[in-house]
N, C-alpha and C positions, 0 to 999 in steps of 0.2 A: 156617284159619291161612294157607294158601297165598294166599287172596284178600287177606288183610291185608298180606302181604309184597309182593304185586303192587301194591297201592295205595300203599304206602310208596315202592316203587321209582318209581312214576309221579310221586309228589310230589318225590322227589330230582331226577328228570330235569327236571321243570318248574322247580325252583329253579335248577338248573345253567343251563338255557336262559335264564332270566330274568336271572341274573347276567351271562351272556355278552352279553345284549342291552344291559344297563346299561353294561357295560364298553366295548362298541363305541360306544355313544352318547357316553360320556365321551371316548373317543379322537377321535370325530368333532368334538365341540365344542372340546376342548382343543387339538387339533393341527391339524385341517383347517380349521375355521371360526374359529379364534382370531384370525388377522390381520384378518378382516372385522369381528369384534366390537371389537377393540382400536383399530383405525385408522379406524373409521367416524366420521362427524360426529355431533354430538349428536342422538340420536334418542329420548332418554328423554322420553316424553310428559309425565310428571309434572313434569320439570324445565322443559320448554318451557311448560307451562301455568302453572307457578309464575312464570316470567319474564314471561309475559303479564299475570298478575294483579298482579305487582309493579309493572310499568310503568303499567298502567291505574290502579292505586291510588296513584300518586304516590310510590312507594318508591324511584325512581331520579331523582336531581337532575341538572340540566344543569351540567356543569363543563368549560367550554371546548368542545372538539370531542368530549369523551367524557362519559359519564354516571358518576355516583357514587352508590352505594347508601346510602340513609338507613337505618342498621341498626335504629334504634328503630321506624321505620315498617314495615320488613321483618318484624320480629318480630310486629307486629300483623296483617299481611296473610298471612304464611306461618308457621303455627305449628309445622310439622314441622322439627325440628332438622337432619335429614339434608339436606333441601332448602335450609335456610338456609346450611349449610356449603358446599354446591355453588354457591349463588348468590354467596357471598363469594369463592369461588375464581374465578368468572367475573369478578367485579368487580376482583380483583387482576390479572387478565390483561387488563384494559382492554377487556372484551367488549361494553360498552354504549357506543354512539356516538350523538352528537346530529346529526341531519340536519334542517336548517331548523328548529332549535329543538325537534324531537321526538326522543324517546329510542327506540332500537330495538336489538335484538341485532345486533351487527356481522356483516358477511359473514365477517370473519376468524374470529369465534367459531364460526360454522357450519362452517368448514373445519377447525377444530382437532380434535385427537384426543379421544376419549372421556375424561372426567375421571378415570376410574379408572386410566388409563395415565399420567397426568401425573407420577406419582411414580416412574416407572421410571428406574433408573440407566442412564446411557450405558455403553458398553463400559468395563471396568475397565482402561483403558490410559492412558498419559501421553504428553504431547508435551514433548520436552526440547530445550534449546538445545545448541550444539556442545560445551559444557563440562559437560553433565549437569544443568543447572539446570532446574527444572520450569516449564513454560509453561502446562500444563493438566493437571488430574487430577481424580478424583472426590473430593468433599469428604466427610470422615468425619462431619461434624456435620450436614450437610444433605443433601437429595436432589438437589442441583444440582452442576453442574460448577464447579470452582474455577479461576480464572485469576490466579496470583500477581502478574502484572505488569499486570493490568487493561487499561486503555485503551491502554497503550503498545504492546501486542502484538496488539490486537484485529483489525486489518486483515489480519494474516498468519495468526495462529492461528485466528481466527474464533470460532465458538461452537457448542455442541451443546445443543440444546433440543428437548424433545418438542413445544413449542408453535411455536417459530420455526424449527424444522428445523435444518439444519447449514449452515455456510459456512466458507471458508478451509480450513486444514489439518484441521480437525475433520471435514470431509466425507470424509476418506480411510478412515475406519474400516471401511467395508463391503468395501474391497478390499485393505487393508493386511495383509500376511501375518505381520508380527511384532508383538510385544507393545507396544513403544514406538515412537513416531515421533521420530527424531532429526533435528533441523533444522540448517541451517548458521548460524542466527542466533546472535549473541552478546547474551545478555539484558542485560548491563550496558551495552553500547554502544547497544542498542535503547532502553533507558530513558534514557540520556544524550541521544540524538537527539530523543526525544519531549519531554524537558525543554527542549532548545534551541529546538524549534519553539514552545513555550509556547502562547500564545493565537492565534498567527498561523496562517493557513490555508496549507498547503503540504505538502511531502514531502521526505524525505531518503533516499537510497539509498547505502549503503556496501558495497563488495564487495572481495574479494581480487582484485587485478588480475591474478594469474597463473592462478587457477582459476575465477574468476567466481562463487565461493560468496558468496551474499548474507549479509552479516553484519548489516546493518541495512536495514529497510524500514519507515520510520515515516511516518505520515500524520496530519494534523491539520486539522480537529477529529476527535476519535475518540469512542468510546463504551465504557463500562465494562461488560463482559458479566456481571460478578458481580451486577449488579442483578437483583432478582427479576422474573420476567416480569410485565408490566403496563404502567402508564401511561408509565414512562420509555421503554420500548421503542417503544410506539405513537407517542409524541411525537417520538422520534428518527427513526423511519421516515417521518414526515410532514414533517420539517424540510427543505424544499426549498432553503433558503438555505445552511445550514451543511453539510448532507448528511454527517452523522457516520459513516454506514455506507459512504461512498465511499472506496475506497483510491486516493488521488490519485497514488500512485507508479506505478500500472500501469493505472488505469482512467479517467484524465483527461488530455486533450490540451491543450497550451499552445503558443503561439508561442515557440520557443526563443531568439529574439533573437540576440545576438552569440555565444552558445555554438555556434551553427550555423556560424559562420565557420571553425571547425576543419575541418569537412567540406569546405567550399568550398576552403580552403587546401590540403587533401590532394589535391583534384582538380587544382588549379593546379600543384602541385609535381610531378605525374606527367605533365604535358604536355611533350613533348620540345622544343617551341618556346618554352617559358615561361622567363623570366629573373626569379628572385625578387628580384634586386637592381635591376631596372628600376623607375623611379619615375613617379608621376603627381603632379600638384599638387592638394592638398586646400585648397579655399578656403572650406570650411564649408558647402557646399550642392551637391548634384548629384542629378539626377533627382527633384527636389522632396523629397529626404531631407536633413533638417537635421542638421548636426554641432553638438556643444556647444562646439567650438572648431575653428579652422583648423589643420591639421597640416602644411601646406606640402608640401615634397618628401617623398613617402612611398613606400617599397617594401613588400614583403610582410611582412618582419620587423617593421618599425615599425607597419604596419597592424594586425597581430595585437596587438602590445604596447599600442597606444593605442586599439585597437578602432575603426579608421577606417571609417566607413560609406561614404564617398566611394570609397575604394579598392575595397572589396568590391562596391559597387553597380556600379562600372565593370567589374570583373572578371566579374560575373555576366552582364552584357550581352555581353561578349566571348565567353564560352564557351557561353552559352545554357542554357535550362532542362533540356534532355536530359542534358547533362553533369553538372549539379547533381543531377538525379534519380538518375542512375547512381551517383554518389559516395555519395549518401544511402542508396541501396538496398544498396550494399556494406557500409555500417555498420549495417544492420539495419532501416532504414526499410522499410515494407511487410511486415515480419515481425511475427507475434504470438508473443511469447516465452512459452514454457511453462516455468514455474518449478517446478511440481509438478503431479501429476495434478489437473485441475480448477482450477488457478490459472494463468491465461493473461492476458497483457497485451493491451490493444487496440493497433491498428496505427498507427504514426506514418506521416506522409505528406508529400510535396512535390507541390504542384499543377502541372498542365501549363499552360504559357504559350508562346505563339508569339512570334517575334522582334519584330514591330512594337510590342509592348507593353513597351518598354524599362524604363519605370518599375516595372512589376510584376516583371520579371526582377531589377532592382536590389533590390526589396523582398525577393524570395525569397533572394537571396544574403546578406542580413543577417538571415535567419531570421524574416522578417515575412510580410505578405500572408497566404496560407493555409497556410504551413508549420506543421505541428503535430507535437508530440512529447510523449511521456511522460517523466517524470523517470528512469524505468528506462532508456529508450532513450538518453538523454543520458549516463547513467552508463556505458552500454556503449561510447559514443564515447570517454570518458575511459579506460576499461579497455583498449580496443584500442590507443590511442596509448601507454599505459603499458606494454603487453605486446608492444612491438616490432612492432605492426601485426597481431597475431594476435587474433582475437575468439573467445572461449570462451563456449559456451552457459551462460547464467546459471541458477542452481539454488538451491532452498531446502531440499533434503533431502540429508543426508550419504549418500554412495554410494561404493562401491569402483570403480564403472564410470567410465572416463575420459569426460568430457563431450565433445560434438562441438565441434570448433574449425575455423576456416578463416582463411586469410590474407586480410586486407582491403586492406592497403596494404604496400608494400615496407618493410623494416626501416629503410632509409635515410630514407624519408619520415617514418616514425614518429619517428626520432631528431631530424629537423629540427623536427617539430611540438613535440616535448618541449622543445627549446631555445627555441622561440618562446613556449611556455606558461610557461617559466621566466622569460623576459624580462617577461611580463605581471606576474608577482609581484615582480620585482626593480625594474623601472623604468616599468612601464606602468599599466594601470587598476587593478591590484591591489597597487601598491607600498606603500600605507599600511595594507593589511589586516594583521590579526594574523598574526605569523609564528611558526614553530616553532623554538625554540632548544634547543641541547643544551649543557649546561654541566657542569663537574666540581666536585663538592663533596666534603667529607669523608665524606658518606653515599653516595658513588658517583655515577655519571653520572645526570643528570636531564634531562627535557625540560621546557621551559617555553614559554609564549606571551608575545611581547612586540612592541611596535610597533617600527618601524625606528629605527635609531640606537643600538640596544642594543649593548653591547660584546662580548658573547659570540658564539662561532661559531654560525651558525644553520643549521638543516637545510633545504636547499632543497626547494621543492615546485614543481610545475607547475600552472597553472590558467588558466581563462578565465572572466571575468565576463560577465554578460549582463543587459541591461535591455530587456524586451520590451513594446512597446506592445500594448494589448489591442484597439484599434480602437474603444473606447468613450471619448468625450471626457472623461467625468467620472471615469473609473477611473485609478488610479495604475498604472504599468507593473508587470509581474511581475519579480521579482528572481531571477536565476539564478547558479549557479556550478558549474562542473565542474573536477575536478582530480585530482591523485594525489600520493603521497609514499611514500618519499623520491624525489628527482629522479633520482639516479644508478641506483638499483635499486628501482623502484616496488613497493610491497607492497599499497597500498590505492588504490582509485579511488572517487571520491565525486561525487554530484550533489545539490545543494540547490536547491529551488524554493520561493519564498514568493509566494503570490498577492498581487498588488497591493502588493508590498513596497517598490517603488521601485528605487533603484540597486542593481545586483548586487554592486558592491564594498562597499556600505555595510550590506547586510542578509544576503544569502545567503552571501557569501564568508566573513565572520567565523564564521558558524554552521558551515560546512563545514570550515574550518580547525581550529576547536575540536574537531570530531569526529575529524578526522585525528590531531590531537595525542593525544586520548584513546585512539585505537586503537593508535598507536605506543607510547604509554606502557604500555598494558596488555600488549601483545605482548612487551615486554621488561622488564616488571615495574618500570617507572620511575614516578616521581611527576610529575604535571603541575602546574606552578606558573603561575598567572595573574598576570602582572605587567605594568605599564605603564611604559615608559621612553622617552617621546617626546624 
């Protein structure tokens, strides 16, 4: 009897040790080795063999730069349904590519996560605009992230994908301490800006001129991240012409053209020996720079108003490249603006030129030669002038922390520049651009847009147009506009850039003014009426 009890005790001990061993093994696999299993590339030999058999058997057809599975042929070659479903998922992800007419599993596919992890949900958090409107959230109907505003917010919000990883604000989840990410964006104005861009390539930045909170950062062409992973994503990533993944507002440099004259003018106004009322004679050509018309006797005020290249070319030669570089650096050139963790603009710059090269100095002074700026940078120029010479660090996230700020130019200089930019819109290069009017009706005060000669009192704005040559003879110039509104107490600063759009006053300026009108109307709950009254 005692022997039987001892045997039973030994069996119990063995069972306990066996269960402990199984438990430890499960812990080792599920917790310690799990990342290695879930994040490793495809290593399922059966799947790789199925891929090889499918390609060898002609089950993948050439479709442009990608391959496309012939499902009927696949069923003949690969009878197992579990492998068929995995092959179809590979096909949906654009994993077969054609190289010199031959199909192979793409390098992208070999770097993707294991298929069993592709249905994992991203963190159950949302990205919201400043008013609480959802910009990104988990979809209740699918296993994908949902972006209500699609392509309009793609370059800022980004995407969260187990295949294409993360970008934009979606990349913050690993470090973000709170449940939701609340941005400074205004979803309605962002959608409006994207619609204003239309099919044109370019970018628009709209910010609060007092706080530098970015209300709009739109870039076009864009991409709808709601599309399922696959061919559309692959095609967009390979489109070197349109570059829909490129955020042109912060990651593309352009010659700023005449908008750069605001920076040069700020430098001139701060020189103790400079007289802004002294004139030169513009005859239509200087330093091989052609004018579109001769402006005659021109001082600084008129030069800004009519955008006289001769005046600014001559001024650039007088003060030299170093003075222009220092002025540009004060306005943020040479800085990489960090709008949110992981979202940083590229650096705008002004080239170095020595005095003997007067023609190049003249080109620099009108924002040409190798002067390069992002639309965000030029929006910061407008923000600084509008904010009495104080530049505030731009940002995309709502925060109670006061952003960094610094005085760039004296308040008196900013005031003079604002008057000059007002003259641009009243009687200079922007005098025929759509204006913002405020009228009284039985329904209350309203804002509306109208051409000049309208009878109602109009809300003054400041602005500067720009038409920047690209340096390529066959290309149309880039169209620029920077500005702010209202003139007396600026609330918004804007920059619009249209690639190869032509005249700044004809293309970029109307777009920017319409967005300013929409912002003013929304902030005061007014109605915007689009009318023409030439």
